[in-house]
MDAnalysis code that builds the backbone (N, CA, C; Angstrom):
import MDAnalysis as mda
import numpy as np

u = mda.Universe.empty(219, n_residues=73, atom_resindex=np.repeat(np.arange(73), 3), trajectory=True)
u.add_TopologyAttr("name", ["N", "CA", "C"] * 73)
u.add_TopologyAttr("resid", np.arange(1, 74))
u.add_TopologyAttr("resname", ["MET", "ASN", "ARG", "ARG", "PHE", "SER", "VAL", "SER", "PHE", "GLY", "THR", "ARG", "ASP", "ASP", "ASP", "PRO", "LEU", "ALA", "VAL", "PHE", "VAL", "ARG", "GLY", "ALA", "THR", "VAL", "GLY", "ALA", "PHE", "VAL", "GLY", "ALA", "VAL", "ILE", "ALA", "GLY", "SER", "THR", "ILE", "TRP", "ARG", "ARG", "VAL", "ARG", "LYS", "HIS", "ALA", "PRO", "ASN", "ALA", "PRO", "ILE", "ALA", "GLY", "LEU", "PRO", "ARG", "SER", "PRO", "ARG", "ALA", "GLU", "PRO", "PRO", "ALA", "GLU", "GLY", "ALA", "ASP", "PRO", "HIS", "GLY", "SER"])
u.atoms.positions = np.array([
    [1.136, -1.357, -0.011],
    [0.059, 0.098, 0.112],
    [1.209, 1.307, -0.083],
    [1.612, 1.242, -1.095],
    [2.744, 2.654, -0.984],
    [1.843, 3.427, -2.439],
    [1.192, 4.244, -1.898],
    [0.324, 5.354, -2.632],
    [1.249, 6.778, -2.762],
    [1.090, 7.178, -3.628],
    [1.482, 8.667, -3.757],
    [0.292, 9.584, -4.175],
    [0.419, 10.862, -3.438],
    [-0.668, 11.614, -3.650],
    [0.207, 12.970, -3.901],
    [-0.350, 13.467, -4.759],
    [0.159, 14.638, -5.221],
    [-0.295, 16.030, -4.381],
    [0.624, 16.909, -4.057],
    [-0.065, 17.731, -3.028],
    [0.388, 19.210, -3.778],
    [-0.741, 20.001, -3.867],
    [-0.610, 21.144, -4.450],
    [-1.058, 22.166, -3.643],
    [0.123, 23.434, -3.819],
    [-0.402, 24.365, -2.931],
    [-0.429, 25.684, -3.378],
    [-1.018, 25.624, -4.479],
    [-1.645, 26.468, -5.326],
    [-0.588, 27.050, -6.451],
    [0.572, 26.659, -6.674],
    [1.731, 26.930, -7.258],
    [1.651, 25.884, -8.751],
    [2.162, 26.706, -9.711],
    [2.030, 25.783, -11.030],
    [3.489, 25.702, -11.610],
    [4.454, 25.084, -10.904],
    [5.795, 25.012, -11.269],
    [5.803, 24.430, -12.509],
    [5.259, 23.776, -13.127],
    [5.147, 22.962, -14.519],
    [4.666, 23.906, -15.587],
    [4.146, 25.125, -15.085],
    [3.734, 26.109, -16.245],
    [4.979, 27.087, -16.286],
    [5.753, 27.217, -17.801],
    [6.821, 27.624, -17.988],
    [6.530, 29.159, -18.347],
    [5.262, 29.925, -18.176],
    [5.075, 30.736, -18.293],
    [4.939, 31.404, -16.815],
    [4.671, 30.522, -16.148],
    [4.319, 31.164, -14.732],
    [5.896, 31.223, -13.944],
    [6.533, 30.449, -14.331],
    [8.019, 30.512, -13.723],
    [8.973, 31.156, -14.551],
    [8.354, 31.695, -15.932],
    [9.278, 33.062, -16.358],
    [8.934, 34.180, -15.649],
    [7.567, 34.247, -15.488],
    [6.937, 35.609, -14.946],
    [7.427, 35.857, -13.689],
    [7.520, 34.700, -12.968],
    [8.009, 34.856, -11.356],
    [9.566, 34.982, -11.309],
    [10.180, 34.915, -12.242],
    [11.670, 34.994, -12.257],
    [12.086, 36.108, -12.889],
    [11.122, 36.597, -13.493],
    [11.431, 38.277, -14.296],
    [11.002, 39.205, -13.034],
    [10.004, 39.039, -12.582],
    [9.596, 40.056, -11.128],
    [10.360, 39.810, -10.134],
    [10.963, 38.766, -10.113],
    [12.113, 38.767, -8.531],
    [13.459, 39.676, -9.250],
    [13.699, 39.247, -10.743],
    [14.876, 39.836, -11.273],
    [14.727, 41.351, -11.315],
    [13.383, 41.593, -11.827],
    [13.058, 43.310, -12.084],
    [13.350, 43.906, -10.050],
    [12.961, 43.275, -9.450],
    [12.779, 43.963, -7.899],
    [14.552, 44.051, -7.657],
    [14.896, 42.920, -7.818],
    [16.336, 42.972, -7.279],
    [17.300, 43.831, -8.038],
    [17.131, 44.011, -9.428],
    [17.870, 45.106, -9.996],
    [17.238, 46.468, -10.044],
    [16.212, 46.743, -9.414],
    [15.895, 48.040, -8.748],
    [16.359, 48.256, -7.529],
    [16.604, 47.437, -6.548],
    [17.136, 47.607, -5.398],
    [18.594, 48.137, -5.639],
    [19.314, 47.271, -6.674],
    [20.508, 47.425, -6.911],
    [20.941, 48.935, -7.448],
    [20.391, 49.131, -8.516],
    [20.259, 50.482, -9.333],
    [19.562, 51.374, -8.407],
    [19.047, 51.562, -7.258],
    [18.572, 52.832, -6.375],
    [19.627, 52.842, -5.329],
    [20.245, 51.539, -5.152],
    [21.487, 51.840, -3.904],
    [22.747, 52.225, -4.773],
    [22.987, 52.054, -5.715],
    [24.132, 52.756, -6.400],
    [23.959, 54.142, -6.841],
    [22.557, 54.540, -7.058],
    [22.309, 55.794, -7.585],
    [22.545, 56.669, -6.122],
    [21.952, 56.220, -4.778],
    [21.669, 57.102, -3.798],
    [23.291, 57.024, -3.353],
    [24.123, 56.112, -3.445],
    [25.930, 55.996, -2.860],
    [26.247, 57.233, -4.087],
    [26.139, 57.231, -5.304],
    [26.917, 58.357, -5.909],
    [26.200, 59.633, -5.530],
    [25.011, 60.102, -5.253],
    [24.410, 61.327, -5.355],
    [25.138, 61.522, -3.736],
    [25.289, 60.697, -2.749],
    [25.768, 61.046, -1.378],
    [27.332, 61.371, -1.683],
    [27.801, 60.621, -2.184],
    [29.036, 60.944, -2.406],
    [29.771, 62.082, -3.213],
    [29.054, 62.560, -4.031],
    [29.403, 63.720, -4.742],
    [28.512, 65.116, -4.178],
    [28.042, 64.698, -2.928],
    [27.271, 65.946, -2.441],
    [27.025, 65.715, -1.034],
    [28.469, 65.772, -0.278],
    [28.466, 65.254, 1.605],
    [27.419, 66.055, 2.008],
    [27.695, 67.460, 1.790],
    [26.967, 68.653, 2.652],
    [25.582, 68.928, 1.948],
    [25.376, 68.476, 1.276],
    [23.445, 68.634, 0.748],
    [22.818, 68.225, 1.646],
    [21.791, 68.923, 1.569],
    [20.671, 69.103, 2.426],
    [19.718, 67.922, 2.065],
    [19.152, 67.013, 3.112],
    [18.486, 65.802, 2.857],
    [17.126, 66.478, 2.411],
    [16.447, 65.542, 0.705],
    [15.469, 66.180, 0.441],
    [14.393, 65.702, 1.039],
    [13.423, 66.812, 1.516],
    [11.948, 66.853, 2.058],
    [11.189, 67.820, 1.612],
    [10.388, 68.134, 2.561],
    [9.288, 69.080, 2.119],
    [9.695, 70.074, 2.501],
    [9.325, 71.121, 1.301],
    [9.863, 72.447, 1.080],
    [9.455, 73.484, 2.530],
    [10.671, 74.315, 2.955],
    [10.488, 74.932, 4.076],
    [9.565, 76.032, 3.925],
    [8.450, 76.378, 4.982],
    [7.418, 77.669, 4.173],
    [8.654, 78.919, 4.642],
    [8.049, 79.974, 3.836],
    [8.963, 81.146, 4.675],
    [8.770, 81.714, 5.741],
    [9.123, 82.443, 6.655],
    [8.717, 82.810, 7.992],
    [7.951, 83.855, 7.631],
    [7.107, 83.908, 8.684],
    [6.013, 84.834, 8.526],
    [6.039, 86.134, 9.124],
    [5.728, 87.196, 8.221],
    [6.238, 88.343, 8.679],
    [5.017, 89.080, 9.737],
    [5.740, 89.839, 10.583],
    [4.826, 90.044, 11.739],
    [3.836, 91.205, 10.804],
    [2.207, 91.046, 11.688],
    [1.457, 92.038, 10.809],
    [1.723, 93.496, 11.201],
    [1.544, 94.417, 10.139],
    [1.879, 95.644, 10.306],
    [1.110, 96.321, 11.752],
    [1.813, 97.664, 11.941],
    [1.363, 98.325, 13.468],
    [-0.036, 98.680, 12.742],
    [-1.118, 98.710, 13.573],
    [-2.364, 99.082, 13.598],
    [-3.048, 98.038, 12.656],
    [-2.613, 96.997, 12.459],
    [-3.586, 96.329, 11.357],
    [-4.268, 95.263, 12.407],
    [-5.641, 95.025, 11.568],
    [-6.939, 94.048, 12.340],
    [-6.306, 92.708, 12.561],
    [-5.745, 92.481, 13.966],
    [-5.301, 90.784, 14.134],
    [-6.401, 89.838, 13.585],
    [-7.515, 90.276, 13.135],
    [-8.377, 89.010, 12.722],
    [-8.266, 89.209, 10.869],
    [-8.123, 90.080, 10.618],
    [-8.081, 90.094, 9.144],
    [-9.013, 90.689, 8.778],
    [-9.896, 91.457, 9.257],
    [-11.212, 92.278, 8.742],
    [-10.940, 93.672, 8.303],
])
């Protein structure tokens, strides 16, 4: 009584298109990580004192003119 049961967990490793798409997706992700890391390293190397990009600062508010209505009316 030596039976073999095929167990499937929802993957189709026998489908060559699925294997190709999975490999291409993983390759694209790994390539993007490597390229991003290289670009980040080069940018930081050439501009070590550059400020870190973020939200732009708002200009400092000017104090209201003397005698101006504080409520804007």
